[in-house]
C-alpha positions in Angstrom: 173.6 68.8 -10.7 170.2 70.4 -11.2 168.4 69.7 -14.5 169.0 72.2 -17.3 166.3 74.6 -18.6 165.8 72.3 -21.6 165.2 69.3 -19.4 162.7 71.2 -17.3 160.8 72.4 -20.4 160.7 68.8 -21.7 159.4 67.6 -18.4 156.8 70.3 -18.2 155.6 69.5 -21.8 155.4 65.8 -20.9 153.4 66.5 -17.8 151.0 68.7 -19.7 150.0 65.9 -22.1 146.4 64.8 -21.4 147.3 61.1 -21.2 150.0 61.8 -18.7 147.8 64.2 -16.6 145.1 61.5 -16.6 147.5 58.7 -15.5 149.0 60.9 -12.8 145.5 61.7 -11.5 144.6 58.0 -11.4 147.9 57.3 -9.5 147.1 60.1 -7.0 143.7 58.6 -6.4 145.1 55.1 -6.0 147.7 56.4 -3.5 144.9 58.1 -1.4 142.9 54.9 -1.5 145.9 52.9 -0.4 146.7 55.3 2.5 143.0 55.2 3.6 142.9 51.4 3.6 146.3 51.1 5.3 145.1 53.5 8.0 141.8 51.5 8.5 143.8 48.3 8.9 146.3 49.8 11.3 143.5 51.3 13.4 141.6 48.0 13.7 142.4 46.4 17.0 144.5 43.2 16.6 146.2 42.2 19.8 148.4 39.1 19.6 146.2 36.0 19.5 143.0 38.0 18.8 143.5 39.3 15.3 140.0 38.2 14.1 138.5 41.7 13.7 141.4 42.9 11.6 141.4 39.6 9.5 137.7 40.1 8.9 138.3 43.7 7.6 141.1 42.5 5.3 138.9 39.6 4.0 136.1 42.1 3.3 138.4 44.4 1.4 140.0 41.6 -0.6 136.5 40.4 -1.5 135.6 44.0 -2.5 138.7 44.0 -4.7 137.2 40.9 -6.4 139.9 38.5 -5.3 138.8 34.9 -5.6 138.6 32.3 -2.9 139.1 34.8 -0.1 139.4 32.9 3.2 141.0 32.9 6.6 143.2 29.8 7.2 143.5 27.8 10.4 146.1 30.2 11.9 144.3 33.4 11.0 146.0 34.4 7.7 143.8 36.0 5.1 144.3 34.5 1.7 142.9 35.2 -1.8 143.7 34.7 -5.4 143.8 37.0 -8.4 
Protein backbone atom coordinates (compact mmCIF):
# COMPACT_ATOMS: atom_id res chain seq x y z
CA UNK A 1 0.00 0.00 0.00
CA UNK A 2 1.55 3.35 -1.01
CA UNK A 3 1.87 6.05 1.65
CA UNK A 4 -0.99 8.50 2.03
CA UNK A 5 -0.72 12.15 1.05
CA UNK A 6 -0.47 13.04 4.74
CA UNK A 7 2.47 10.69 5.23
CA UNK A 8 4.22 12.06 2.15
CA UNK A 9 3.75 15.63 3.38
CA UNK A 10 5.12 14.69 6.82
CA UNK A 11 8.16 13.04 5.21
CA UNK A 12 8.76 16.07 2.97
CA UNK A 13 8.57 18.38 6.01
CA UNK A 14 11.00 16.21 7.92
CA UNK A 15 13.46 16.08 5.01
CA UNK A 16 13.30 19.88 4.67
CA UNK A 17 14.51 20.48 8.23
CA UNK A 18 18.07 21.88 8.25
CA UNK A 19 19.40 19.31 10.72
CA UNK A 20 18.00 16.43 8.66
CA UNK A 21 19.34 17.93 5.42
CA UNK A 22 22.77 18.33 7.04
CA UNK A 23 22.82 14.74 8.33
CA UNK A 24 21.69 13.34 4.99
CA UNK A 25 24.43 15.32 3.27
CA UNK A 26 27.03 13.92 5.67
CA UNK A 27 25.71 10.40 5.11
CA UNK A 28 25.92 10.88 1.35
CA UNK A 29 29.55 12.02 1.61
CA UNK A 30 30.40 9.10 3.90
CA UNK A 31 28.85 6.69 1.40
CA UNK A 32 30.88 8.19 -1.45
CA UNK A 33 34.07 7.92 0.64
CA UNK A 34 33.27 4.32 1.54
CA UNK A 35 32.67 3.38 -2.09
CA UNK A 36 35.92 5.09 -3.11
CA UNK A 37 37.95 3.27 -0.45
CA UNK A 38 36.32 -0.07 -1.21
CA UNK A 39 37.09 0.41 -4.91
CA UNK A 40 40.75 1.26 -4.19
CA UNK A 41 41.08 -1.83 -2.00
CA UNK A 42 39.44 -4.08 -4.61
CA UNK A 43 41.62 -2.67 -7.39
CA UNK A 44 44.85 -3.28 -5.47
CA UNK A 45 46.43 -6.55 -6.56
CA UNK A 46 46.35 -9.26 -3.90
CA UNK A 47 46.91 -12.68 -5.38
CA UNK A 48 46.78 -15.55 -2.90
CA UNK A 49 49.94 -15.57 -0.84
CA UNK A 50 51.01 -12.12 -2.02
CA UNK A 51 48.54 -9.76 -0.36
CA UNK A 52 51.20 -7.40 1.00
CA UNK A 53 50.40 -4.48 -1.30
CA UNK A 54 46.73 -4.57 -0.36
CA UNK A 55 47.55 -5.01 3.34
CA UNK A 56 49.84 -1.96 3.19
CA UNK A 57 47.04 0.11 1.65
CA UNK A 58 44.58 -1.01 4.33
CA UNK A 59 47.13 -0.26 7.08
CA UNK A 60 47.71 3.26 5.69
CA UNK A 61 43.98 3.90 5.54
CA UNK A 62 43.46 2.60 9.08
CA UNK A 63 46.26 4.88 10.29
CA UNK A 64 44.70 7.83 8.43
CA UNK A 65 41.42 7.02 10.23
CA UNK A 66 43.38 7.39 13.48
CA UNK A 67 43.05 3.80 14.60
CA UNK A 68 45.63 2.92 17.23
CA UNK A 69 48.23 0.18 17.12
CA UNK A 70 47.80 -0.52 13.39
CA UNK A 71 49.90 -3.51 12.42
CA UNK A 72 50.13 -6.50 10.11
CA UNK A 73 50.29 -9.80 11.98
CA UNK A 74 52.41 -12.83 11.12
CA UNK A 75 49.88 -14.17 8.61
CA UNK A 76 49.17 -10.84 6.89
CA UNK A 77 46.00 -9.65 8.64
CA UNK A 78 45.82 -5.91 9.22
CA UNK A 79 44.74 -5.05 12.77
CA UNK A 80 44.00 -1.81 14.58
CA UNK A 81 42.17 -0.56 17.65
CA UNK A 82 39.68 2.23 18.16
